[in-house]
C-alpha positions in Angstrom: 121.0 96.0 102.9 121.2 97.0 106.6 121.9 93.5 108.0 118.8 93.9 110.3 116.7 90.9 109.2 116.8 88.3 106.5 117.8 88.8 102.9 115.0 88.8 100.3 114.2 85.3 98.9 112.9 84.4 95.5 109.4 84.5 97.0 110.1 88.0 98.3 111.3 89.2 94.9 108.2 87.7 93.2 105.9 89.4 95.7 107.7 92.7 95.3 107.5 92.5 91.5 103.7 92.1 91.8 103.5 95.0 94.3 105.4 97.3 92.1 102.8 96.9 89.3 99.8 97.9 91.4 97.8 101.0 90.7 97.3 102.4 94.2 94.6 104.9 93.1 92.0 102.1 93.4 89.6 100.4 91.0 86.1 100.5 92.3 84.8 98.3 89.5 86.4 95.2 91.2 84.8 95.5 94.6 83.0 92.1 94.2 86.2 90.2 93.7 88.1 92.2 96.4 85.4 91.3 99.0 85.6 87.6 98.1 89.5 87.6 98.2 89.4 89.4 101.5 87.0 86.8 102.9 89.5 84.1 101.8 92.4 86.0 103.4 90.3 86.3 106.7 89.6 82.5 106.6 93.2 81.6 106.1 94.4 84.1 108.7 92.0 82.5 111.1 93.4 79.1 110.4 96.9 80.4 111.2 95.8 82.3 114.3 94.2 79.1 115.6 97.3 77.0 114.8 99.6 79.5 116.5 97.2 80.0 119.4 96.9 83.8 118.9 93.3 84.4 117.9 93.4 87.8 119.6 95.8 89.0 116.9 93.4 88.2 114.0 92.7 89.5 111.3 96.0 91.3 110.4 99.1 90.2 112.1 102.7 89.3 111.5 102.2 85.5 111.1 105.9 84.9 110.4 106.9 86.4 113.8 104.7 83.9 115.6 106.3 81.0 113.8 109.9 82.3 114.0 110.6 85.7 115.7 113.7 86.1 113.6 111.7 85.9 110.3 111.6 89.4 109.1 112.8 90.8 105.8 115.9 93.0 105.9 115.0 96.4 107.3 117.0 98.4 104.8 115.4 96.5 101.9 111.9 97.1 103.3 112.6 100.8 104.0 113.5 101.3 100.3 110.5 99.4 99.1 108.2 101.3 101.5 109.5 104.6 100.1 108.9 103.5 96.5 105.4 102.1 97.2 104.5 105.1 99.4 105.6 107.4 96.7 103.3 105.5 94.2 100.3 105.9 96.5 100.4 103.0 99.0 99.1 104.2 102.4 100.4 103.4 105.9 97.9 100.6 106.8 98.6 98.8 103.5 102.4 99.2 104.0 102.0 97.4 107.3 100.2 94.5 105.6 103.0 94.4 103.0 105.6 94.1 105.7 103.7 91.1 107.1 103.6 89.6 103.6 107.3 90.0 103.0 108.2 88.7 106.4 106.2 85.6 105.5 108.3 85.1 102.4 111.5 84.8 104.4 110.1 82.2 106.8 112.2 79.1 106.4 109.8 76.6 108.1 106.1 76.7 107.5 103.8 74.4 109.5 102.4 71.7 107.1 98.7 71.8 106.2 98.2 75.5 106.3 97.7 77.6 103.2 99.6 80.7 102.2 97.7 83.3 104.1 98.8 86.3 102.1 98.2 85.3 98.4 94.5 86.4 98.6 95.5 89.6 100.3 98.1 90.4 97.6 95.4 89.8 95.0 93.1 92.2 96.9 95.7 94.8 96.4 96.3 93.9 92.8 92.6 94.2 92.0 92.1 97.6 93.5 94.9 99.2 95.5 94.9 100.1 99.1 93.2 98.5 102.1 92.4 100.9 105.0 91.3 100.2 108.5 89.6 103.5 109.6 86.0 102.1 109.6 86.4 98.3 109.6 88.3 96.9 106.6 87.9 99.4 103.8 88.2 98.2 100.2 87.6 101.4 98.2 83.9 102.3 98.7 83.1 99.1 100.7 83.7 98.6 104.4 83.7 95.1 105.9 83.2 94.4 109.6 84.4 90.8 110.0 83.7 88.7 113.0 86.1 86.0 114.2 83.3 83.4 114.6 82.5 83.7 110.9 85.9 82.6 109.8 87.4 80.6 112.6 85.3 77.5 112.0 85.2 77.7 108.2 87.2 74.9 106.6 85.8 75.3 103.1 87.8 78.0 101.0 86.0 80.8 99.3 86.2 80.5 95.5 89.0 82.7 94.2 89.5 81.4 90.7 89.7 84.2 88.1 86.5 83.4 86.2 84.5 83.4 89.4 86.1 86.7 90.5 85.4 88.3 87.2 81.8 87.2 87.5 81.5 88.7 90.9 82.9 92.0 89.5 80.4 91.9 86.7 77.5 91.3 89.1 78.8 94.1 91.4 78.9 96.6 88.5 75.4 95.5 87.3 74.1 96.2 90.8 75.9 99.6 90.9 74.4 100.5 87.5 70.9 99.5 88.7 71.3 101.6 91.9 72.5 104.6 89.9 69.5 104.2 87.6 67.1 104.0 90.5 68.6 107.1 92.1 68.4 109.1 88.8 64.7 108.0 88.4 64.0 109.0 92.0 65.5 112.4 91.5 63.6 113.0 88.3 60.3 112.1 90.1 61.1 114.5 92.9 61.9 117.2 90.4 58.6 116.7 88.7 56.7 116.7 92.0 58.5 120.0 93.0 57.5 121.6 89.6 53.8 120.9 90.2 
């Protein structure tokens, strides 16, 4: 390690273990659950932004740095991890989010009453790979355009239990199949009309 930053904690190692099992190519069949998990991340990040009086930094920011500016994971450790994950397919915007996650794991004091902001975001990655920011928040084939007002006042968490997430994915896939069927039927009707 380089000595620039804090040594990895057990929490850091647990998160890294999970990150290293992710298929970064993406899984578009899990978009329903990824949207729900992202919404829960956005809600939790809004709670933290309000508590730390930095709403202008929402939705993606280094929460640990606002609690304790010295709370950042060792730079050499992160550099090696970034190389491994980047080589496996993680993209730059996602690697920035991972840095924020890992910095949070070395935070020694966490204000009471606030949930872990990054667990839902880690699950977003686990269920489908990268998050991009080119056109809103991109989760594979879906782009979200969140508004601060939607999340800042929401106390009630979004449901993120596994059975509910699996149901959302099944519903998403059923809608996708229905849309594909409709497109195929529309094309067939146009082909018939053109043949007349």
